C-alpha positions in Angstrom: 103.2 104.8 71.6 105.1 104.4 68.3 102.0 105.7 65.9 101.6 108.6 68.4 104.7 110.0 67.9 104.2 109.3 63.9 100.7 111.1 64.3 102.7 114.4 65.3 105.4 113.7 63.4 103.2 114.1 60.5 100.7 116.6 61.2 103.9 118.9 61.9 104.8 118.1 58.7 102.0 118.6 56.9 101.2 121.8 59.0 104.7 123.5 57.8 104.0 122.6 53.9 100.4 123.8 54.0 102.0 127.2 55.5 104.7 127.1 52.7 101.9 127.0 50.4 99.4 129.7 51.7 102.3 131.4 51.8 103.0 130.9 47.6 99.7 131.4 46.6 98.9 134.8 48.9 97.4 137.1 46.8 98.2 140.6 46.1 101.5 142.7 45.6 104.1 142.7 48.5 102.3 140.1 50.0 105.6 139.7 52.3 105.8 143.6 53.6 105.9 144.4 57.0 102.9 146.9 57.4 101.9 149.5 59.8 98.3 151.5 60.6 98.6 155.2 61.2 96.0 157.3 61.8 96.9 160.4 60.2 96.6 160.9 56.2 98.3 159.9 53.7 99.4 163.4 52.8 100.7 163.8 56.8 102.7 160.7 56.4 104.9 161.4 53.3 105.2 164.8 54.6 107.1 162.8 58.1 108.7 160.4 55.9 109.9 163.0 53.7 111.4 165.3 56.7 112.6 162.1 59.1 114.8 161.8 55.5 115.7 164.9 55.2 116.7 165.2 58.6 118.5 162.4 59.0 121.4 162.5 56.7 122.3 158.3 56.9 118.9 158.7 55.5 119.3 159.9 52.8 118.9 158.9 49.0 120.4 160.4 45.5 118.4 162.0 42.7 115.9 159.9 40.5 114.6 157.8 44.1 111.1 159.8 44.2 107.8 158.4 43.2 107.1 160.6 40.3 104.0 158.6 39.8 100.9 159.6 41.3 98.5 157.4 39.6 99.2 154.2 41.0 97.9 152.0 44.3 101.0 153.1 46.6 103.4 156.2 47.2 106.9 155.1 47.0 109.1 156.7 49.4 112.5 154.9 48.8 115.4 155.4 52.1 119.3 155.1 52.5 119.4 152.5 55.5 122.8 151.4 56.0 124.3 151.8 52.5 121.6 149.6 51.1 118.5 151.3 49.2 115.2 150.6 51.4 111.5 150.1 49.6 108.5 151.7 51.4 105.3 152.3 50.7 101.9 154.3 51.9 98.5 154.1 50.3 95.1 155.9 52.2 93.4 153.2 54.2 90.3 155.7 54.8 90.2 159.6 55.3 92.5 159.3 58.8 94.1 156.2 58.4 97.5 155.1 56.6 98.9 151.9 55.9 103.0 152.1 55.8 105.0 149.8 54.8 108.6 148.5 54.7 109.0 146.5 51.3 112.2 144.9 50.1 115.6 146.3 50.7 118.7 145.9 48.5 121.4 143.6 49.1 125.2 144.3 48.5 124.7 142.8 45.2 122.2 145.4 44.3 119.2 142.7 44.2 116.0 143.9 45.6 114.8 141.2 48.7 111.8 141.0 50.0 111.7 142.2 53.6 109.8 139.1 55.2 111.2 136.4 52.6 114.9 136.3 52.4 116.6 136.8 55.9 116.1 133.7 58.2 114.1 134.9 61.7 116.6 136.2 64.2 118.0 138.8 61.5 114.5 139.6 60.3 113.9 140.9 63.5 116.5 142.8 63.8 116.1 144.3 60.7 112.7 145.0 61.5 113.5 146.3 65.6 116.5 149.0 64.0 113.9 150.0 61.0 110.7 151.1 63.7 113.6 152.8 66.1 115.3 154.7 63.1 112.5 155.4 60.7 108.6 154.4 61.9 109.2 156.2 65.3 110.9 158.9 63.6 108.0 159.4 61.8 105.0 159.0 64.7 107.0 161.7 66.4 106.9 164.3 63.6 103.3 163.4 62.8 102.9 163.8 66.8 104.2 167.1 66.1 102.2 167.7 63.3 98.7 166.9 64.7 99.6 169.2 68.2 100.4 172.4 65.7 97.2 171.5 64.2 95.1 171.1 67.7 97.3 174.8 68.6 95.2 176.9 65.8 
């Protein structure tokens, strides 16, 4: 019986450390980003994000936060989220699909923190839910409006 508990605890510890090691060596940039697949071309997703930010005064940002480099793999979009800067990006995933991601958020000291790595489980869920409600769902509404306008033509 004692052996069984030692085996269960040892196995659980092994799995926990294996999970930690996998995250340490995860390939690519922005491995902790919370990404969403949208069935729209990237230019439409960017337009929707810009419109949501423009139409919602609390999401506005100051000058100098625009992505001016069109040669890189990601298109960066910044939001003012509860008085903290939020970094998001888009990237094409085929002709009519786009990946949109919440990447980093600034803390009270203006330090950038990866969204899914710095916060605890429950706080992270709360933040992601707020991001989805205040930004992503509004973007989806704008994208649907755009799609319906295209169909009407």
